[in-house]
Biotite code that builds the C-alpha atoms (Angstrom):
import biotite.structure as struc

atoms = struc.array([
    struc.Atom([0.006, 0.003, 0.006], chain_id="A", res_id=1, res_name="MET", atom_name="CA", element="C"),
    struc.Atom([1.092, 3.379, -0.654], chain_id="A", res_id=2, res_name="SER", atom_name="CA", element="C"),
    struc.Atom([1.109, 6.315, 1.702], chain_id="A", res_id=3, res_name="ASN", atom_name="CA", element="C"),
    struc.Atom([-1.486, 8.848, 0.685], chain_id="A", res_id=4, res_name="PRO", atom_name="CA", element="C"),
    struc.Atom([0.426, 11.637, 2.415], chain_id="A", res_id=5, res_name="TYR", atom_name="CA", element="C"),
    struc.Atom([3.806, 10.947, 0.777], chain_id="A", res_id=6, res_name="ALA", atom_name="CA", element="C"),
    struc.Atom([5.212, 13.443, -1.666], chain_id="A", res_id=7, res_name="VAL", atom_name="CA", element="C"),
    struc.Atom([5.526, 11.918, -5.087], chain_id="A", res_id=8, res_name="PRO", atom_name="CA", element="C"),
    struc.Atom([9.175, 11.613, -6.329], chain_id="A", res_id=9, res_name="GLN", atom_name="CA", element="C"),
    struc.Atom([9.932, 12.762, -9.863], chain_id="A", res_id=10, res_name="PRO", atom_name="CA", element="C"),
    struc.Atom([11.253, 10.098, -12.212], chain_id="A", res_id=11, res_name="PRO", atom_name="CA", element="C"),
    struc.Atom([15.051, 9.665, -12.615], chain_id="A", res_id=12, res_name="LYS", atom_name="CA", element="C"),
    struc.Atom([15.196, 11.364, -15.994], chain_id="A", res_id=13, res_name="TRP", atom_name="CA", element="C"),
    struc.Atom([13.560, 14.455, -14.541], chain_id="A", res_id=14, res_name="ALA", atom_name="CA", element="C"),
    struc.Atom([16.288, 14.684, -11.872], chain_id="A", res_id=15, res_name="ARG", atom_name="CA", element="C"),
    struc.Atom([18.935, 14.785, -14.535], chain_id="A", res_id=16, res_name="LYS", atom_name="CA", element="C"),
    struc.Atom([17.186, 17.655, -16.194], chain_id="A", res_id=17, res_name="ARG", atom_name="CA", element="C"),
    struc.Atom([18.029, 19.862, -13.159], chain_id="A", res_id=18, res_name="PHE", atom_name="CA", element="C"),
    struc.Atom([21.392, 18.540, -12.164], chain_id="A", res_id=19, res_name="VAL", atom_name="CA", element="C"),
    struc.Atom([23.223, 18.721, -15.498], chain_id="A", res_id=20, res_name="LEU", atom_name="CA", element="C"),
    struc.Atom([22.358, 22.379, -16.230], chain_id="A", res_id=21, res_name="PRO", atom_name="CA", element="C"),
    struc.Atom([23.337, 23.336, -12.639], chain_id="A", res_id=22, res_name="ALA", atom_name="CA", element="C"),
    struc.Atom([26.756, 21.681, -13.116], chain_id="A", res_id=23, res_name="LEU", atom_name="CA", element="C"),
    struc.Atom([27.288, 23.494, -16.390], chain_id="A", res_id=24, res_name="ALA", atom_name="CA", element="C"),
    struc.Atom([26.533, 26.867, -14.756], chain_id="A", res_id=25, res_name="VAL", atom_name="CA", element="C"),
    struc.Atom([28.933, 26.139, -11.889], chain_id="A", res_id=26, res_name="ALA", atom_name="CA", element="C"),
    struc.Atom([31.665, 25.221, -14.396], chain_id="A", res_id=27, res_name="LEU", atom_name="CA", element="C"),
    struc.Atom([31.289, 28.478, -16.313], chain_id="A", res_id=28, res_name="PHE", atom_name="CA", element="C"),
    struc.Atom([31.244, 30.532, -13.101], chain_id="A", res_id=29, res_name="VAL", atom_name="CA", element="C"),
    struc.Atom([34.446, 28.835, -11.909], chain_id="A", res_id=30, res_name="GLY", atom_name="CA", element="C"),
    struc.Atom([36.221, 29.408, -15.178], chain_id="A", res_id=31, res_name="VAL", atom_name="CA", element="C"),
    struc.Atom([35.171, 33.056, -15.177], chain_id="A", res_id=32, res_name="GLY", atom_name="CA", element="C"),
    struc.Atom([36.484, 33.616, -11.630], chain_id="A", res_id=33, res_name="ILE", atom_name="CA", element="C"),
    struc.Atom([39.816, 31.882, -12.445], chain_id="A", res_id=34, res_name="GLY", atom_name="CA", element="C"),
    struc.Atom([40.409, 33.874, -15.629], chain_id="A", res_id=35, res_name="ALA", atom_name="CA", element="C"),
    struc.Atom([39.357, 37.224, -14.167], chain_id="A", res_id=36, res_name="GLY", atom_name="CA", element="C"),
    struc.Atom([41.832, 37.171, -11.241], chain_id="A", res_id=37, res_name="GLY", atom_name="CA", element="C"),
    struc.Atom([44.853, 39.482, -11.049], chain_id="A", res_id=38, res_name="ASP", atom_name="CA", element="C"),
    struc.Atom([47.312, 36.752, -10.199], chain_id="A", res_id=39, res_name="GLY", atom_name="CA", element="C"),
    struc.Atom([46.565, 36.593, -6.484], chain_id="A", res_id=40, res_name="GLY", atom_name="CA", element="C"),
    struc.Atom([49.646, 38.593, -5.276], chain_id="A", res_id=41, res_name="ASP", atom_name="CA", element="C"),
    struc.Atom([48.526, 42.101, -4.363], chain_id="A", res_id=42, res_name="THR", atom_name="CA", element="C"),
    struc.Atom([51.359, 42.928, -1.930], chain_id="A", res_id=43, res_name="THR", atom_name="CA", element="C"),
    struc.Atom([53.868, 44.204, -4.518], chain_id="A", res_id=44, res_name="THR", atom_name="CA", element="C"),
    struc.Atom([54.382, 47.910, -5.009], chain_id="A", res_id=45, res_name="ASP", atom_name="CA", element="C"),
    struc.Atom([55.115, 47.709, -8.739], chain_id="A", res_id=46, res_name="ALA", atom_name="CA", element="C"),
    struc.Atom([53.787, 50.534, -10.910], chain_id="A", res_id=47, res_name="LYS", atom_name="CA", element="C"),
    struc.Atom([51.684, 49.636, -13.899], chain_id="A", res_id=48, res_name="PRO", atom_name="CA", element="C"),
    struc.Atom([53.670, 49.255, -17.071], chain_id="A", res_id=49, res_name="ALA", atom_name="CA", element="C"),
    struc.Atom([51.706, 52.006, -18.819], chain_id="A", res_id=50, res_name="ALA", atom_name="CA", element="C"),
    struc.Atom([52.946, 54.646, -16.290], chain_id="A", res_id=51, res_name="ALA", atom_name="CA", element="C"),
    struc.Atom([56.675, 54.200, -17.247], chain_id="A", res_id=52, res_name="ALA", atom_name="CA", element="C"),
    struc.Atom([57.900, 56.478, -20.046], chain_id="A", res_id=53, res_name="PRO", atom_name="CA", element="C"),
    struc.Atom([58.830, 54.597, -23.243], chain_id="A", res_id=54, res_name="ARG", atom_name="CA", element="C"),
    struc.Atom([60.881, 55.646, -26.225], chain_id="A", res_id=55, res_name="PRO", atom_name="CA", element="C"),
    struc.Atom([58.919, 56.352, -29.400], chain_id="A", res_id=56, res_name="THR", atom_name="CA", element="C"),
    struc.Atom([59.899, 54.257, -32.418], chain_id="A", res_id=57, res_name="VAL", atom_name="CA", element="C"),
    struc.Atom([59.156, 55.535, -35.878], chain_id="A", res_id=58, res_name="THR", atom_name="CA", element="C"),
    struc.Atom([59.605, 53.233, -38.833], chain_id="A", res_id=59, res_name="VAL", atom_name="CA", element="C"),
    struc.Atom([60.061, 54.798, -42.258], chain_id="A", res_id=60, res_name="THR", atom_name="CA", element="C"),
    struc.Atom([60.158, 52.522, -45.268], chain_id="A", res_id=61, res_name="ALA", atom_name="CA", element="C"),
    struc.Atom([61.476, 53.737, -48.604], chain_id="A", res_id=62, res_name="THR", atom_name="CA", element="C"),
    struc.Atom([61.168, 51.674, -51.744], chain_id="A", res_id=63, res_name="THR", atom_name="CA", element="C"),
    struc.Atom([63.197, 52.380, -54.848], chain_id="A", res_id=64, res_name="THR", atom_name="CA", element="C"),
    struc.Atom([62.061, 50.867, -58.101], chain_id="A", res_id=65, res_name="LYS", atom_name="CA", element="C"),
    struc.Atom([64.916, 50.008, -60.417], chain_id="A", res_id=66, res_name="THR", atom_name="CA", element="C"),
    struc.Atom([64.428, 49.397, -64.072], chain_id="A", res_id=67, res_name="ALA", atom_name="CA", element="C"),
    struc.Atom([65.217, 45.965, -65.425], chain_id="A", res_id=68, res_name="ALA", atom_name="CA", element="C"),
    struc.Atom([68.485, 45.903, -67.310], chain_id="A", res_id=69, res_name="PRO", atom_name="CA", element="C"),
    struc.Atom([68.231, 45.939, -71.047], chain_id="A", res_id=70, res_name="GLU", atom_name="CA", element="C"),
    struc.Atom([69.501, 42.751, -72.696], chain_id="A", res_id=71, res_name="PRO", atom_name="CA", element="C"),
    struc.Atom([72.691, 43.223, -74.646], chain_id="A", res_id=72, res_name="ALA", atom_name="CA", element="C"),
    struc.Atom([72.280, 43.189, -78.397], chain_id="A", res_id=73, res_name="ALA", atom_name="CA", element="C"),
    struc.Atom([73.140, 39.841, -79.898], chain_id="A", res_id=74, res_name="THR", atom_name="CA", element="C"),
    struc.Atom([75.697, 40.053, -82.676], chain_id="A", res_id=75, res_name="VAL", atom_name="CA", element="C"),
    struc.Atom([75.881, 37.115, -84.975], chain_id="A", res_id=76, res_name="THR", atom_name="CA", element="C"),
    struc.Atom([78.556, 37.298, -87.562], chain_id="A", res_id=77, res_name="ALA", atom_name="CA", element="C"),
    struc.Atom([78.875, 34.578, -90.111], chain_id="A", res_id=78, res_name="THR", atom_name="CA", element="C"),
    struc.Atom([81.999, 34.311, -92.067], chain_id="A", res_id=79, res_name="ARG", atom_name="CA", element="C"),
    struc.Atom([82.451, 31.759, -94.780], chain_id="A", res_id=80, res_name="THR", atom_name="CA", element="C"),
    struc.Atom([85.948, 30.347, -94.851], chain_id="A", res_id=81, res_name="VAL", atom_name="CA", element="C"),
    struc.Atom([87.247, 28.107, -97.596], chain_id="A", res_id=82, res_name="LYS", atom_name="CA", element="C"),
    struc.Atom([90.078, 25.917, -96.417], chain_id="A", res_id=83, res_name="ALA", atom_name="CA", element="C"),
    struc.Atom([92.382, 24.348, -98.939], chain_id="A", res_id=84, res_name="THR", atom_name="CA", element="C"),
    struc.Atom([94.753, 21.610, -98.013], chain_id="A", res_id=85, res_name="ARG", atom_name="CA", element="C"),
    struc.Atom([97.384, 20.433, -100.401], chain_id="A", res_id=86, res_name="THR", atom_name="CA", element="C"),
    struc.Atom([98.511, 16.862, -99.985], chain_id="A", res_id=87, res_name="VAL", atom_name="CA", element="C"),
    struc.Atom([101.368, 15.513, -101.997], chain_id="A", res_id=88, res_name="ARG", atom_name="CA", element="C"),
    struc.Atom([101.698, 11.826, -102.431], chain_id="A", res_id=89, res_name="ALA", atom_name="CA", element="C"),
    struc.Atom([104.905, 10.511, -103.806], chain_id="A", res_id=90, res_name="THR", atom_name="CA", element="C"),
    struc.Atom([105.112, 7.270, -105.568], chain_id="A", res_id=91, res_name="ARG", atom_name="CA", element="C"),
    struc.Atom([108.408, 5.525, -105.896], chain_id="A", res_id=92, res_name="THR", atom_name="CA", element="C"),
    struc.Atom([108.576, 2.845, -108.530], chain_id="A", res_id=93, res_name="VAL", atom_name="CA", element="C"),
    struc.Atom([111.585, 0.616, -108.745], chain_id="A", res_id=94, res_name="THR", atom_name="CA", element="C"),
    struc.Atom([112.391, -1.485, -111.668], chain_id="A", res_id=95, res_name="ALA", atom_name="CA", element="C"),
    struc.Atom([112.798, -4.767, -109.930], chain_id="A", res_id=96, res_name="GLU", atom_name="CA", element="C"),
    struc.Atom([111.594, -7.974, -111.434], chain_id="A", res_id=97, res_name="PRO", atom_name="CA", element="C"),
    struc.Atom([108.466, -9.246, -109.805], chain_id="A", res_id=98, res_name="ALA", atom_name="CA", element="C"),
    struc.Atom([108.866, -12.532, -108.014], chain_id="A", res_id=99, res_name="GLU", atom_name="CA", element="C"),
    struc.Atom([105.142, -13.124, -107.557], chain_id="A", res_id=100, res_name="ASP", atom_name="CA", element="C"),
    struc.Atom([102.755, -12.990, -110.402], chain_id="A", res_id=101, res_name="SER", atom_name="CA", element="C"),
    struc.Atom([99.722, -12.600, -108.138], chain_id="A", res_id=102, res_name="GLY", atom_name="CA", element="C"),
    struc.Atom([98.472, -9.569, -106.274], chain_id="A", res_id=103, res_name="ALA", atom_name="CA", element="C"),
    struc.Atom([99.684, -8.945, -102.719], chain_id="A", res_id=104, res_name="ASP", atom_name="CA", element="C"),
    struc.Atom([96.833, -9.876, -100.415], chain_id="A", res_id=105, res_name="ASP", atom_name="CA", element="C"),
    struc.Atom([98.622, -9.085, -97.140], chain_id="A", res_id=106, res_name="SER", atom_name="CA", element="C"),
    struc.Atom([96.759, -5.801, -96.699], chain_id="A", res_id=107, res_name="GLY", atom_name="CA", element="C"),
    struc.Atom([99.538, -3.501, -97.783], chain_id="A", res_id=108, res_name="SER", atom_name="CA", element="C"),
    struc.Atom([99.209, -2.100, -101.208], chain_id="A", res_id=109, res_name="GLY", atom_name="CA", element="C"),
    struc.Atom([102.833, -2.177, -102.162], chain_id="A", res_id=110, res_name="GLY", atom_name="CA", element="C"),
    struc.Atom([104.932, 0.815, -103.072], chain_id="A", res_id=111, res_name="GLY", atom_name="CA", element="C"),
    struc.Atom([105.819, 3.614, -100.724], chain_id="A", res_id=112, res_name="ASP", atom_name="CA", element="C"),
    struc.Atom([102.519, 5.524, -100.901], chain_id="A", res_id=113, res_name="VAL", atom_name="CA", element="C"),
    struc.Atom([100.713, 6.036, -97.598], chain_id="A", res_id=114, res_name="TYR", atom_name="CA", element="C"),
    struc.Atom([97.476, 7.945, -96.974], chain_id="A", res_id=115, res_name="TYR", atom_name="CA", element="C"),
    struc.Atom([96.503, 8.692, -93.384], chain_id="A", res_id=116, res_name="ALA", atom_name="CA", element="C"),
    struc.Atom([92.835, 8.949, -94.314], chain_id="A", res_id=117, res_name="ASN", atom_name="CA", element="C"),
    struc.Atom([90.510, 8.993, -97.289], chain_id="A", res_id=118, res_name="CYS", atom_name="CA", element="C"),
    struc.Atom([90.536, 12.770, -97.540], chain_id="A", res_id=119, res_name="THR", atom_name="CA", element="C"),
    struc.Atom([94.243, 12.684, -98.337], chain_id="A", res_id=120, res_name="GLU", atom_name="CA", element="C"),
    struc.Atom([93.664, 9.915, -100.868], chain_id="A", res_id=121, res_name="ALA", atom_name="CA", element="C"),
    struc.Atom([90.879, 11.874, -102.627], chain_id="A", res_id=122, res_name="ARG", atom_name="CA", element="C"),
    struc.Atom([92.957, 15.058, -102.577], chain_id="A", res_id=123, res_name="ALA", atom_name="CA", element="C"),
    struc.Atom([95.758, 13.152, -104.336], chain_id="A", res_id=124, res_name="ALA", atom_name="CA", element="C"),
    struc.Atom([93.290, 11.802, -106.897], chain_id="A", res_id=125, res_name="GLY", atom_name="CA", element="C"),
    struc.Atom([93.943, 8.223, -105.919], chain_id="A", res_id=126, res_name="ALA", atom_name="CA", element="C"),
    struc.Atom([90.491, 7.247, -104.560], chain_id="A", res_id=127, res_name="ALA", atom_name="CA", element="C"),
    struc.Atom([89.084, 4.631, -104.804], chain_id="A", res_id=128, res_name="PRO", atom_name="CA", element="C"),
    struc.Atom([92.052, 2.398, -104.144], chain_id="A", res_id=129, res_name="ILE", atom_name="CA", element="C"),
    struc.Atom([91.795, -1.336, -104.750], chain_id="A", res_id=130, res_name="ARG", atom_name="CA", element="C"),
    struc.Atom([93.568, -4.013, -102.736], chain_id="A", res_id=131, res_name="ARG", atom_name="CA", element="C"),
    struc.Atom([97.041, -4.507, -104.291], chain_id="A", res_id=132, res_name="GLY", atom_name="CA", element="C"),
    struc.Atom([97.359, -0.971, -105.613], chain_id="A", res_id=133, res_name="GLU", atom_name="CA", element="C"),
    struc.Atom([99.895, 1.440, -104.105], chain_id="A", res_id=134, res_name="PRO", atom_name="CA", element="C"),
    struc.Atom([98.398, 3.401, -101.190], chain_id="A", res_id=135, res_name="GLY", atom_name="CA", element="C"),
    struc.Atom([95.876, 0.733, -100.204], chain_id="A", res_id=136, res_name="TYR", atom_name="CA", element="C"),
    struc.Atom([95.719, 0.088, -96.436], chain_id="A", res_id=137, res_name="ALA", atom_name="CA", element="C"),
    struc.Atom([93.172, -1.801, -94.382], chain_id="A", res_id=138, res_name="SER", atom_name="CA", element="C"),
    struc.Atom([92.372, 1.247, -92.193], chain_id="A", res_id=139, res_name="HIS", atom_name="CA", element="C"),
    struc.Atom([91.041, 3.014, -95.336], chain_id="A", res_id=140, res_name="LEU", atom_name="CA", element="C"),
    struc.Atom([88.721, 0.119, -96.204], chain_id="A", res_id=141, res_name="ASP", atom_name="CA", element="C"),
    struc.Atom([85.797, 0.353, -93.738], chain_id="A", res_id=142, res_name="ARG", atom_name="CA", element="C"),
    struc.Atom([83.605, -2.425, -95.079], chain_id="A", res_id=143, res_name="ASP", atom_name="CA", element="C"),
    struc.Atom([86.565, -4.721, -95.931], chain_id="A", res_id=144, res_name="ASN", atom_name="CA", element="C"),
    struc.Atom([85.401, -5.302, -99.487], chain_id="A", res_id=145, res_name="ASP", atom_name="CA", element="C"),
    struc.Atom([88.805, -4.755, -101.090], chain_id="A", res_id=146, res_name="GLY", atom_name="CA", element="C"),
    struc.Atom([88.100, -1.163, -102.210], chain_id="A", res_id=147, res_name="ILE", atom_name="CA", element="C"),
    struc.Atom([89.362, 1.635, -99.974], chain_id="A", res_id=148, res_name="ALA", atom_name="CA", element="C"),
    struc.Atom([87.811, 5.128, -99.879], chain_id="A", res_id=149, res_name="CYS", atom_name="CA", element="C"),
    struc.Atom([84.878, 3.970, -102.034], chain_id="A", res_id=150, res_name="ASP", atom_name="CA", element="C"),
    struc.Atom([82.115, 5.853, -100.235], chain_id="A", res_id=151, res_name="ALA", atom_name="CA", element="C"),
])
């Protein structure tokens, strides 16, 4: 049986409706008091910082605009030069009887003619040189077909 004179208790969710806002208000009041304090030490005789005279600082900025340097004029001079190189090839022929009737296949052309490169051979008018002819050398025959300075 229930007591007809008893004060009815609110449900649990209704109690939370009052307790949580009250805690929030207490938190904000406590934070406000802590932040608004002057540090707690009021026994010092220090003057406020604003009362002390301070030097005045003036900053003046000056900008100077400099013009971009002009690029130097480009001078392109073309000169056509014709180079002439004279190559002399000497051929010494001796009148000795030939001991072999066949051509010399050892790579040397026979005789005392030597060309360092095909340009010298062409300048002497000897190109193309076939294997066995005077002036033939294997370093002049790139494709080793028996004809030097043919290209």
